[in-house]
SEFIZA-3560 file (N, C-alpha, C; in Angstrom, 3 decimals):
REM SEFIZA-3560
<numar><xx>-18.204</xx><yy>12.616</yy><zz>-2.249</zz><atom>N</atom></numar>
<numar><xx>-17.746</xx><yy>13.089</yy><zz>-0.939</zz><atom>CA</atom></numar>
<numar><xx>-17.068</xx><yy>14.413</yy><zz>-1.116</zz><atom>C</atom></numar>
<numar><xx>-17.339</xx><yy>15.347</yy><zz>-0.234</zz><atom>N</atom></numar>
<numar><xx>-16.796</xx><yy>16.697</yy><zz>-0.349</zz><atom>CA</atom></numar>
<numar><xx>-15.375</xx><yy>16.752</yy><zz>0.199</zz><atom>C</atom></numar>
<numar><xx>-14.481</xx><yy>17.421</yy><zz>-0.528</zz><atom>N</atom></numar>
<numar><xx>-13.113</xx><yy>17.571</yy><zz>-0.088</zz><atom>CA</atom></numar>
<numar><xx>-13.029</xx><yy>18.555</yy><zz>1.047</zz><atom>C</atom></numar>
<numar><xx>-12.174</xx><yy>18.312</yy><zz>2.017</zz><atom>N</atom></numar>
<numar><xx>-12.041</xx><yy>19.189</yy><zz>3.157</zz><atom>CA</atom></numar>
<numar><xx>-10.564</xx><yy>19.289</yy><zz>3.532</zz><atom>C</atom></numar>
<numar><xx>-10.204</xx><yy>20.435</yy><zz>4.094</zz><atom>N</atom></numar>
<numar><xx>-8.837</xx><yy>20.593</yy><zz>4.577</zz><atom>CA</atom></numar>
<numar><xx>-8.580</xx><yy>19.846</yy><zz>5.861</zz><atom>C</atom></numar>
<numar><xx>-9.674</xx><yy>19.526</yy><zz>6.590</zz><atom>N</atom></numar>
<numar><xx>-9.538</xx><yy>18.830</yy><zz>7.857</zz><atom>CA</atom></numar>
<numar><xx>-9.837</xx><yy>17.359</yy><zz>7.659</zz><atom>C</atom></numar>
<numar><xx>-8.829</xx><yy>16.534</yy><zz>7.930</zz><atom>N</atom></numar>
<numar><xx>-9.023</xx><yy>15.101</yy><zz>7.792</zz><atom>CA</atom></numar>
<numar><xx>-9.738</xx><yy>14.540</yy><zz>8.998</zz><atom>C</atom></numar>
<numar><xx>-10.542</xx><yy>13.492</yy><zz>8.811</zz><atom>N</atom></numar>
<numar><xx>-11.148</xx><yy>12.829</yy><zz>9.970</zz><atom>CA</atom></numar>
<numar><xx>-10.061</xx><yy>12.306</yy><zz>10.912</zz><atom>C</atom></numar>
<numar><xx>-10.414</xx><yy>12.130</yy><zz>12.176</zz><atom>N</atom></numar>
<numar><xx>-9.421</xx><yy>11.783</yy><zz>13.185</zz><atom>CA</atom></numar>
<numar><xx>-8.729</xx><yy>10.466</yy><zz>12.884</zz><atom>C</atom></numar>
<numar><xx>-9.446</xx><yy>9.491</yy><zz>12.247</zz><atom>N</atom></numar>
<numar><xx>-8.814</xx><yy>8.190</yy><zz>12.027</zz><atom>CA</atom></numar>
<numar><xx>-7.753</xx><yy>8.274</yy><zz>10.934</zz><atom>C</atom></numar>
<numar><xx>-7.878</xx><yy>9.217</yy><zz>10.012</zz><atom>N</atom></numar>
<numar><xx>-6.809</xx><yy>9.397</yy><zz>9.013</zz><atom>CA</atom></numar>
<numar><xx>-5.557</xx><yy>9.983</yy><zz>9.666</zz><atom>C</atom></numar>
<numar><xx>-5.777</xx><yy>10.930</yy><zz>10.607</zz><atom>N</atom></numar>
<numar><xx>-4.641</xx><yy>11.546</yy><zz>11.315</zz><atom>CA</atom></numar>
<numar><xx>-3.908</xx><yy>10.470</yy><zz>12.107</zz><atom>C</atom></numar>
<numar><xx>-4.667</xx><yy>9.647</yy><zz>12.849</zz><atom>N</atom></numar>
<numar><xx>-4.025</xx><yy>8.580</yy><zz>13.627</zz><atom>CA</atom></numar>
<numar><xx>-3.366</xx><yy>7.562</yy><zz>12.691</zz><atom>C</atom></numar>
<numar><xx>-3.981</xx><yy>7.293</yy><zz>11.565</zz><atom>N</atom></numar>
<numar><xx>-3.382</xx><yy>6.370</yy><zz>10.590</zz><atom>CA</atom></numar>
<numar><xx>-2.030</xx><yy>6.875</yy><zz>10.099</zz><atom>C</atom></numar>
<numar><xx>-1.968</xx><yy>8.162</yy><zz>9.780</zz><atom>N</atom></numar>
<numar><xx>-0.704</xx><yy>8.725</yy><zz>9.309</zz><atom>CA</atom></numar>
<numar><xx>0.362</xx><yy>8.699</yy><zz>10.404</zz><atom>C</atom></numar>
<numar><xx>-0.047</xx><yy>8.987</yy><zz>11.644</zz><atom>N</atom></numar>
<numar><xx>0.919</xx><yy>8.930</yy><zz>12.749</zz><atom>CA</atom></numar>
<numar><xx>1.445</xx><yy>7.512</yy><zz>12.943</zz><atom>C</atom></numar>
<numar><xx>0.538</xx><yy>6.522</yy><zz>12.841</zz><atom>N</atom></numar>
<numar><xx>0.963</xx><yy>5.127</yy><zz>12.979</zz><atom>CA</atom></numar>
<numar><xx>1.932</xx><yy>4.741</yy><zz>11.850</zz><atom>C</atom></numar>
<numar><xx>1.675</xx><yy>5.240</yy><zz>10.654</zz><atom>N</atom></numar>
<numar><xx>2.561</xx><yy>4.939</yy><zz>9.520</zz><atom>CA</atom></numar>
<numar><xx>3.948</xx><yy>5.517</yy><zz>9.776</zz><atom>C</atom></numar>
<numar><xx>4.013</xx><yy>6.766</yy><zz>10.225</zz><atom>N</atom></numar>
<numar><xx>5.302</xx><yy>7.396</yy><zz>10.472</zz><atom>CA</atom></numar>
<numar><xx>6.063</xx><yy>6.657</yy><zz>11.583</zz><atom>C</atom></numar>
<numar><xx>5.331</xx><yy>6.344</yy><zz>12.680</zz><atom>N</atom></numar>
<numar><xx>5.971</xx><yy>5.590</yy><zz>13.761</zz><atom>CA</atom></numar>
<numar><xx>6.431</xx><yy>4.207</yy><zz>13.306</zz><atom>C</atom></numar>
<numar><xx>5.619</xx><yy>3.568</yy><zz>12.465</zz><atom>N</atom></numar>
<numar><xx>5.983</xx><yy>2.267</yy><zz>11.948</zz><atom>CA</atom></numar>
<numar><xx>7.219</xx><yy>2.311</yy><zz>11.070</zz><atom>C</atom></numar>
<numar><xx>7.303</xx><yy>3.332</yy><zz>10.241</zz><atom>N</atom></numar>
<numar><xx>8.508</xx><yy>3.470</yy><zz>9.372</zz><atom>CA</atom></numar>
<numar><xx>9.748</xx><yy>3.696</yy><zz>10.216</zz><atom>C</atom></numar>
<numar><xx>9.640</xx><yy>4.594</yy><zz>11.213</zz><atom>N</atom></numar>
<numar><xx>10.782</xx><yy>4.823</yy><zz>12.073</zz><atom>CA</atom></numar>
<numar><xx>11.205</xx><yy>3.564</yy><zz>12.834</zz><atom>C</atom></numar>
<numar><xx>10.220</xx><yy>2.826</yy><zz>13.347</zz><atom>N</atom></numar>
<numar><xx>10.506</xx><yy>1.591</yy><zz>14.053</zz><atom>CA</atom></numar>
<numar><xx>11.157</xx><yy>0.564</yy><zz>13.134</zz><atom>C</atom></numar>
<numar><xx>10.663</xx><yy>0.492</yy><zz>11.903</zz><atom>N</atom></numar>
<numar><xx>11.232</xx><yy>-0.489</yy><zz>10.941</zz><atom>CA</atom></numar>
<numar><xx>12.668</xx><yy>-0.150</yy><zz>10.588</zz><atom>C</atom></numar>
<numar><xx>12.937</xx><yy>1.130</yy><zz>10.354</zz><atom>N</atom></numar>
<numar><xx>14.317</xx><yy>1.535</yy><zz>10.042</zz><atom>CA</atom></numar>
<numar><xx>15.233</xx><yy>1.203</yy><zz>11.210</zz><atom>C</atom></numar>
<numar><xx>14.757</xx><yy>1.479</yy><zz>12.436</zz><atom>N</atom></numar>
<numar><xx>15.578</xx><yy>1.162</yy><zz>13.587</zz><atom>CA</atom></numar>
<numar><xx>15.814</xx><yy>-0.329</yy><zz>13.727</zz><atom>C</atom></numar>
<numar><xx>14.754</xx><yy>-1.140</yy><zz>13.511</zz><atom>N</atom></numar>
<numar><xx>14.902</xx><yy>-2.571</yy><zz>13.618</zz><atom>CA</atom></numar>
<numar><xx>15.839</xx><yy>-3.121</yy><zz>12.548</zz><atom>C</atom></numar>
<numar><xx>15.729</xx><yy>-2.618</yy><zz>11.332</zz><atom>N</atom></numar>
<numar><xx>16.645</xx><yy>-3.093</yy><zz>10.259</zz><atom>CA</atom></numar>
<numar><xx>18.078</xx><yy>-2.730</yy><zz>10.633</zz><atom>C</atom></numar>
<numar><xx>18.299</xx><yy>-1.539</yy><zz>11.178</zz><atom>N</atom></numar>
<numar><xx>19.651</xx><yy>-1.168</yy><zz>11.590</zz><atom>CA</atom></numar>
<numar><xx>20.184</xx><yy>-2.119</yy><zz>12.646</zz><atom>C</atom></numar>
<numar><xx>19.356</xx><yy>-2.457</yy><zz>13.640</zz><atom>N</atom></numar>
<numar><xx>19.779</xx><yy>-3.376</yy><zz>14.712</zz><atom>CA</atom></numar>
<numar><xx>20.083</xx><yy>-4.752</yy><zz>14.115</zz><atom>C</atom></numar>
<numar><xx>19.206</xx><yy>-5.229</yy><zz>13.231</zz><atom>N</atom></numar>
<numar><xx>19.402</xx><yy>-6.554</yy><zz>12.652</zz><atom>CA</atom></numar>
<numar><xx>20.682</xx><yy>-6.598</yy><zz>11.820</zz><atom>C</atom></numar>
<numar><xx>20.931</xx><yy>-5.589</yy><zz>11.011</zz><atom>N</atom></numar>
<numar><xx>22.137</xx><yy>-5.585</yy><zz>10.179</zz><atom>CA</atom></numar>
<numar><xx>23.404</xx><yy>-5.462</yy><zz>11.047</zz><atom>C</atom></numar>
<numar><xx>23.297</xx><yy>-4.695</yy><zz>12.105</zz><atom>N</atom></numar>
<numar><xx>24.457</xx><yy>-4.512</yy><zz>12.963</zz><atom>CA</atom></numar>
<numar><xx>24.797</xx><yy>-5.785</yy><zz>13.744</zz><atom>C</atom></numar>
<numar><xx>23.745</xx><yy>-6.511</yy><zz>14.129</zz><atom>N</atom></numar>
<numar><xx>23.959</xx><yy>-7.696</yy><zz>14.992</zz><atom>CA</atom></numar>
<numar><xx>24.259</xx><yy>-8.947</yy><zz>14.174</zz><atom>C</atom></numar>
<numar><xx>24.116</xx><yy>-8.906</yy><zz>12.861</zz><atom>N</atom></numar>
<numar><xx>24.346</xx><yy>-10.058</yy><zz>11.992</zz><atom>CA</atom></numar>
<numar><xx>23.517</xx><yy>-11.264</yy><zz>12.420</zz><atom>C</atom></numar>
<numar><xx>22.200</xx><yy>-11.046</yy><zz>12.397</zz><atom>N</atom></numar>
<numar><xx>21.257</xx><yy>-12.090</yy><zz>12.807</zz><atom>CA</atom></numar>
<numar><xx>21.110</xx><yy>-13.144</yy><zz>11.695</zz><atom>C</atom></numar>
<numar><xx>20.527</xx><yy>-14.285</yy><zz>12.017</zz><atom>N</atom></numar>
<numar><xx>20.320</xx><yy>-15.345</yy><zz>11.020</zz><atom>CA</atom></numar>
<numar><xx>19.383</xx><yy>-14.899</yy><zz>9.890</zz><atom>C</atom></numar>
<numar><xx>19.439</xx><yy>-15.554</yy><zz>8.740</zz><atom>N</atom></numar>
<numar><xx>18.651</xx><yy>-15.121</yy><zz>7.570</zz><atom>CA</atom></numar>
<numar><xx>17.152</xx><yy>-15.152</yy><zz>7.805</zz><atom>C</atom></numar>
<numar><xx>16.650</xx><yy>-16.081</yy><zz>8.594</zz><atom>N</atom></numar>
<numar><xx>15.208</xx><yy>-16.170</yy><zz>8.783</zz><atom>CA</atom></numar>
<numar><xx>14.688</xx><yy>-14.924</yy><zz>9.515</zz><atom>C</atom></numar>
<numar><xx>15.502</xx><yy>-14.353</yy><zz>10.410</zz><atom>N</atom></numar>
<numar><xx>15.082</xx><yy>-13.144</yy><zz>11.112</zz><atom>CA</atom></numar>
<numar><xx>15.088</xx><yy>-11.949</yy><zz>10.171</zz><atom>C</atom></numar>
<numar><xx>16.077</xx><yy>-11.881</yy><zz>9.270</zz><atom>N</atom></numar>
<numar><xx>16.092</xx><yy>-10.811</yy><zz>8.277</zz><atom>CA</atom></numar>
<numar><xx>14.880</xx><yy>-10.908</yy><zz>7.366</zz><atom>C</atom></numar>
<numar><xx>14.467</xx><yy>-12.145</yy><zz>7.019</zz><atom>N</atom></numar>
<numar><xx>13.280</xx><yy>-12.331</yy><zz>6.193</zz><atom>CA</atom></numar>
<numar><xx>12.037</xx><yy>-11.854</yy><zz>6.923</zz><atom>C</atom></numar>
<numar><xx>11.988</xx><yy>-12.097</yy><zz>8.233</zz><atom>N</atom></numar>
<numar><xx>10.826</xx><yy>-11.635</yy><zz>9.012</zz><atom>CA</atom></numar>
<numar><xx>10.719</xx><yy>-10.104</yy><zz>8.974</zz><atom>C</atom></numar>
<numar><xx>11.841</xx><yy>-9.425</yy><zz>9.079</zz><atom>N</atom></numar>
<numar><xx>11.806</xx><yy>-7.961</yy><zz>9.029</zz><atom>CA</atom></numar>
<numar><xx>11.482</xx><yy>-7.477</yy><zz>7.622</zz><atom>C</atom></numar>
<numar><xx>11.902</xx><yy>-8.198</yy><zz>6.586</zz><atom>N</atom></numar>
<numar><xx>11.523</xx><yy>-7.828</yy><zz>5.233</zz><atom>CA</atom></numar>
<numar><xx>10.010</xx><yy>-7.948</yy><zz>5.057</zz><atom>C</atom></numar>
<numar><xx>9.406</xx><yy>-8.981</yy><zz>5.603</zz><atom>N</atom></numar>
<numar><xx>7.951</xx><yy>-9.153</yy><zz>5.535</zz><atom>CA</atom></numar>
<numar><xx>7.272</xx><yy>-8.022</yy><zz>6.289</zz><atom>C</atom></numar>
<numar><xx>7.844</xx><yy>-7.614</yy><zz>7.430</zz><atom>N</atom></numar>
<numar><xx>7.282</xx><yy>-6.482</yy><zz>8.181</zz><atom>CA</atom></numar>
<numar><xx>7.290</xx><yy>-5.208</yy><zz>7.345</zz><atom>C</atom></numar>
<numar><xx>8.382</xx><yy>-4.970</yy><zz>6.622</zz><atom>N</atom></numar>
<numar><xx>8.452</xx><yy>-3.772</yy><zz>5.780</zz><atom>CA</atom></numar>
<numar><xx>7.463</xx><yy>-3.822</yy><zz>4.623</zz><atom>C</atom></numar>
<numar><xx>7.257</xx><yy>-5.014</yy><zz>4.043</zz><atom>N</atom></numar>
<numar><xx>6.282</xx><yy>-5.164</yy><zz>2.966</zz><atom>CA</atom></numar>
<numar><xx>4.877</xx><yy>-4.885</yy><zz>3.500</zz><atom>C</atom></numar>
<numar><xx>4.569</xx><yy>-5.411</yy><zz>4.690</zz><atom>N</atom></numar>
<numar><xx>3.251</xx><yy>-5.150</yy><zz>5.295</zz><atom>CA</atom></numar>
<numar><xx>3.049</xx><yy>-3.668</yy><zz>5.563</zz><atom>C</atom></numar>
<numar><xx>4.105</xx><yy>-2.987</yy><zz>5.972</zz><atom>N</atom></numar>
<numar><xx>4.025</xx><yy>-1.560</yy><zz>6.206</zz><atom>CA</atom></numar>
<numar><xx>3.743</xx><yy>-0.813</yy><zz>4.912</zz><atom>C</atom></numar>
<numar><xx>4.391</xx><yy>-1.227</yy><zz>3.827</zz><atom>N</atom></numar>
<numar><xx>4.171</xx><yy>-0.578</yy><zz>2.517</zz><atom>CA</atom></numar>
<numar><xx>2.711</xx><yy>-0.754</yy><zz>2.065</zz><atom>C</atom></numar>
<numar><xx>2.162</xx><yy>-1.952</yy><zz>2.293</zz><atom>N</atom></numar>
<numar><xx>0.767</xx><yy>-2.198</yy><zz>1.934</zz><atom>CA</atom></numar>
<numar><xx>-0.150</xx><yy>-1.319</yy><zz>2.778</zz><atom>C</atom></numar>
<numar><xx>0.147</xx><yy>-1.221</yy><zz>4.080</zz><atom>N</atom></numar>
<numar><xx>-0.644</xx><yy>-0.344</yy><zz>4.951</zz><atom>CA</atom></numar>
<numar><xx>-0.590</xx><yy>1.097</yy><zz>4.519</zz><atom>C</atom></numar>
<numar><xx>0.599</xx><yy>1.550</yy><zz>4.080</zz><atom>N</atom></numar>
<numar><xx>0.730</xx><yy>2.935</yy><zz>3.602</zz><atom>CA</atom></numar>
<numar><xx>-0.103</xx><yy>3.135</yy><zz>2.349</zz><atom>C</atom></numar>
<numar><xx>-0.096</xx><yy>2.150</yy><zz>1.451</zz><atom>N</atom></numar>
<numar><xx>-0.880</xx><yy>2.264</yy><zz>0.236</zz><atom>CA</atom></numar>
<numar><xx>-2.376</xx><yy>2.367</yy><zz>0.515</zz><atom>C</atom></numar>
<numar><xx>-2.853</xx><yy>1.549</yy><zz>1.458</zz><atom>N</atom></numar>
<numar><xx>-4.276</xx><yy>1.592</yy><zz>1.814</zz><atom>CA</atom></numar>
<numar><xx>-4.620</xx><yy>2.939</yy><zz>2.430</zz><atom>C</atom></numar>
<numar><xx>-3.761</xx><yy>3.463</yy><zz>3.312</zz><atom>N</atom></numar>
<numar><xx>-4.017</xx><yy>4.752</yy><zz>3.931</zz><atom>CA</atom></numar>
<numar><xx>-4.024</xx><yy>5.866</yy><zz>2.878</zz><atom>C</atom></numar>
<numar><xx>-3.126</xx><yy>5.773</yy><zz>1.905</zz><atom>N</atom></numar>
<numar><xx>-3.093</xx><yy>6.749</yy><zz>0.816</zz><atom>CA</atom></numar>
<numar><xx>-4.423</xx><yy>6.744</yy><zz>0.059</zz><atom>C</atom></numar>
<numar><xx>-4.926</xx><yy>5.560</yy><zz>-0.241</zz><atom>N</atom></numar>
<numar><xx>-6.204</xx><yy>5.457</yy><zz>-0.938</zz><atom>CA</atom></numar>
<numar><xx>-7.338</xx><yy>6.053</yy><zz>-0.103</zz><atom>C</atom></numar>
<numar><xx>-7.330</xx><yy>5.736</yy><zz>1.197</zz><atom>N</atom></numar>
<numar><xx>-8.402</xx><yy>6.258</yy><zz>2.051</zz><atom>CA</atom></numar>
<numar><xx>-8.402</xx><yy>7.766</yy><zz>2.114</zz><atom>C</atom></numar>
<numar><xx>-7.210</xx><yy>8.350</yy><zz>2.177</zz><atom>N</atom></numar>
<numar><xx>-7.149</xx><yy>9.807</yy><zz>2.339</zz><atom>CA</atom></numar>
<numar><xx>-7.420</xx><yy>10.541</yy><zz>1.010</zz><atom>C</atom></numar>
<numar><xx>-6.673</xx><yy>10.179</yy><zz>-0.024</zz><atom>N</atom></numar>
<numar><xx>-6.685</xx><yy>10.994</yy><zz>-1.233</zz><atom>CA</atom></numar>
<numar><xx>-7.769</xx><yy>10.614</yy><zz>-2.221</zz><atom>C</atom></numar>
<numar><xx>-8.272</xx><yy>9.397</yy><zz>-2.138</zz><atom>N</atom></numar>
<numar><xx>-9.361</xx><yy>9.031</yy><zz>-3.042</zz><atom>CA</atom></numar>
<numar><xx>-10.706</xx><yy>9.029</yy><zz>-2.329</zz><atom>C</atom></numar>
<numar><xx>-10.678</xx><yy>9.253</yy><zz>-1.013</zz><atom>N</atom></numar>
<numar><xx>-11.893</xx><yy>9.400</yy><zz>-0.202</zz><atom>CA</atom></numar>
<numar><xx>-12.819</xx><yy>8.199</yy><zz>-0.390</zz><atom>C</atom></numar>
<numar><xx>-12.265</xx><yy>6.992</yy><zz>-0.239</zz><atom>N</atom></numar>
<numar><xx>-13.084</xx><yy>5.780</yy><zz>-0.369</zz><atom>CA</atom></numar>
<numar><xx>-13.876</xx><yy>5.604</yy><zz>0.926</zz><atom>C</atom></numar>
//
């Protein structure tokens, strides 16, 4: 696959979704820590952050390794 300076549209949207997801997760973690929620809710947000990290890894592979 030929390298290009212009990414396909789905990579651009993927990166925007990742940035929005990270901002949303940071905001949610701040709210959860401030409100002193029960441990199961904190675990749910931890799972959300792990899923976001996996999504970021897949997007990184799609963009930079051109799979």
